[in-house]
C-alpha positions as CSV (number, residue, x, y, z in Angstrom):
1,M,6.5,-11.4,-5.5
2,T,7.1,-10.8,-1.9
3,A,4.9,-8.5,0.1
4,T,5.2,-7.2,3.6
5,T,3.7,-4.5,5.8
6,D,5.3,-2.5,8.5
7,I,5.2,1.0,10.0
8,A,6.3,2.4,6.6
9,G,3.4,0.8,4.7
10,Y,2.8,-1.9,2.1
11,Q,6.0,-3.2,0.4
12,A,6.5,-5.6,-2.5
13,T,9.4,-6.7,-4.7
14,K,9.0,-7.6,-8.4
15,T,11.6,-8.9,-10.9
16,F,11.7,-8.1,-14.5
17,E,13.6,-9.6,-17.5
18,S,13.9,-6.1,-18.9
19,A,16.6,-3.5,-18.1
20,P,16.0,-0.8,-15.5
21,G,15.4,1.9,-18.1
22,A,12.3,0.1,-19.4
23,V,10.8,-0.1,-15.9
24,F,11.6,3.5,-15.3
25,D,9.9,4.5,-18.6
26,A,6.8,2.5,-17.6
27,L,6.5,4.6,-14.4
28,T,7.1,8.0,-16.0
29,S,4.9,8.0,-19.1
30,A,1.1,8.6,-18.8
31,D,0.6,6.4,-21.9
32,A,2.5,3.6,-20.2
33,I,0.7,4.0,-16.9
34,T,-2.6,3.8,-18.8
35,R,-1.6,0.5,-20.2
36,W,-0.5,-1.2,-17.0
37,W,-2.6,0.5,-14.3
38,A,-5.4,3.0,-15.1
39,P,-6.2,5.8,-17.6
40,A,-3.6,8.5,-16.8
41,T,-2.8,12.0,-18.0
42,G,-0.2,14.6,-17.1
43,P,3.6,14.7,-17.0
44,G,5.2,11.8,-15.2
45,I,8.4,13.7,-14.5
46,A,9.5,15.4,-11.2
47,G,7.3,18.5,-10.6
48,G,4.4,17.0,-12.7
49,E,1.0,15.9,-11.6
50,L,-0.6,12.7,-12.7
51,R,-4.3,12.2,-12.9
52,L,-5.6,8.7,-13.0
53,M,-9.2,7.6,-13.4
54,F,-10.6,4.5,-11.6
55,R,-14.1,3.7,-12.7
56,G,-14.8,7.4,-13.3
57,Q,-13.2,8.6,-10.0
58,E,-10.0,10.7,-10.0
59,V,-6.8,10.1,-8.1
60,R,-4.2,13.0,-8.3
61,M,-0.6,12.4,-7.6
62,R,2.3,14.8,-7.5
63,V,5.5,13.4,-9.0
64,D,8.1,14.2,-6.4
65,E,11.1,12.4,-7.8
66,T,12.3,10.9,-11.0
67,A,15.9,9.8,-10.9
68,P,16.6,7.8,-14.1
69,P,16.6,4.9,-14.0
70,A,16.8,4.3,-10.3
71,R,13.8,5.9,-8.5
72,V,10.3,7.3,-9.0
73,G,8.3,8.9,-6.1
74,W,4.8,10.2,-6.0
75,T,2.6,11.8,-3.3
76,V,-1.1,11.2,-3.4
77,L,-2.8,14.6,-3.3
78,A,-6.4,13.4,-3.6
79,S,-8.2,10.1,-4.1
80,V,-11.9,9.9,-4.6
81,P,-12.2,6.1,-4.7
82,T,-9.8,5.6,-1.8
83,P,-9.8,8.7,0.4
84,D,-7.3,7.0,2.8
85,W,-4.7,7.4,0.1
86,A,-4.6,11.2,0.4
87,G,-1.3,12.2,1.9
88,T,0.4,8.8,1.4
89,A,3.5,8.4,-0.8
90,I,4.4,5.8,-3.3
91,T,8.0,4.9,-4.2
92,F,9.5,2.7,-6.8
93,D,13.2,1.8,-6.3
94,I,14.7,0.3,-9.4
95,A,18.0,-1.7,-9.4
96,P,19.8,-3.8,-12.0
97,A,19.7,-7.6,-11.4
98,G,22.7,-9.7,-12.1
99,D,21.1,-11.3,-15.2
100,G,20.5,-8.1,-17.1
101,G,17.0,-7.7,-15.7
102,T,15.7,-5.5,-12.9
103,V,14.5,-5.7,-9.3
104,L,11.8,-3.3,-8.3
105,R,11.2,-2.5,-4.6
106,F,7.8,-0.9,-4.3
107,T,6.5,0.9,-1.2
108,H,3.2,2.6,-0.6
109,H,4.1,4.6,2.5
110,G,1.1,5.0,4.8
111,L,-0.9,2.1,3.4
112,T,-1.2,0.0,6.5
113,P,-3.7,-2.6,7.8
114,Q,-5.3,0.1,10.0
115,L,-6.7,1.8,6.9
116,E,-10.2,0.9,5.9
117,C,-9.1,0.3,2.2
118,Y,-6.2,-1.9,3.1
119,S,-7.5,-5.3,1.9
120,M,-8.9,-3.9,-1.3
121,C,-5.7,-1.8,-1.9
122,H,-3.4,-4.8,-1.2
123,A,-5.3,-6.9,-3.8
124,G,-5.2,-4.0,-6.2
125,W,-1.5,-3.4,-5.9
126,T,-0.9,-7.2,-6.3
127,Q,-2.8,-7.1,-9.6
128,S,-1.3,-3.8,-10.8
129,L,2.3,-4.7,-10.1
130,A,1.8,-8.0,-12.0
131,S,0.3,-6.0,-14.8
132,L,3.4,-3.7,-14.7
133,V,5.7,-6.7,-15.2
134,D,3.5,-8.0,-18.0
135,Y,3.6,-4.6,-19.7
136,V,7.3,-4.1,-19.4
137,D,8.5,-7.6,-20.2
138,R,5.8,-8.7,-22.7
139,D,4.2,-5.5,-24.0
140,G,1.0,-6.6,-22.2
141,G,-0.6,-5.1,-19.2
142,N,-4.0,-5.4,-17.7
143,A,-5.1,-1.9,-16.6
144,S,-7.9,-1.9,-14.0
145,G,-9.3,1.6,-14.4
């Protein structure tokens, strides 16, 4: 995984053995999100609202965009465990790789080193994105919620 920060926020790139559709499905199903990230409810399609629970504390996200199988975008509406997240946006850009797999370009727009939660969130995304790869490619996942 490569990770960088810039004005846009935290960015990371992950590669998958699986096809883009499998990655897209893991980002748009509450059941799948529960397996790789945290307990989730709600519709993961554009116009929906996802509710995730982290150690009993809620994070609400509006699903802004679902363009199968190329892009998923969320806006954080409220976040009890990480108040700095409110108003930030998360995008997943999904592209086929030459070997039949997938490249995921992840950006958490607004998650910058200036935020109080940055170190904890950087570590959390590192773990959660690895869990996403494990879930998609090996039917594993290591949800943290």
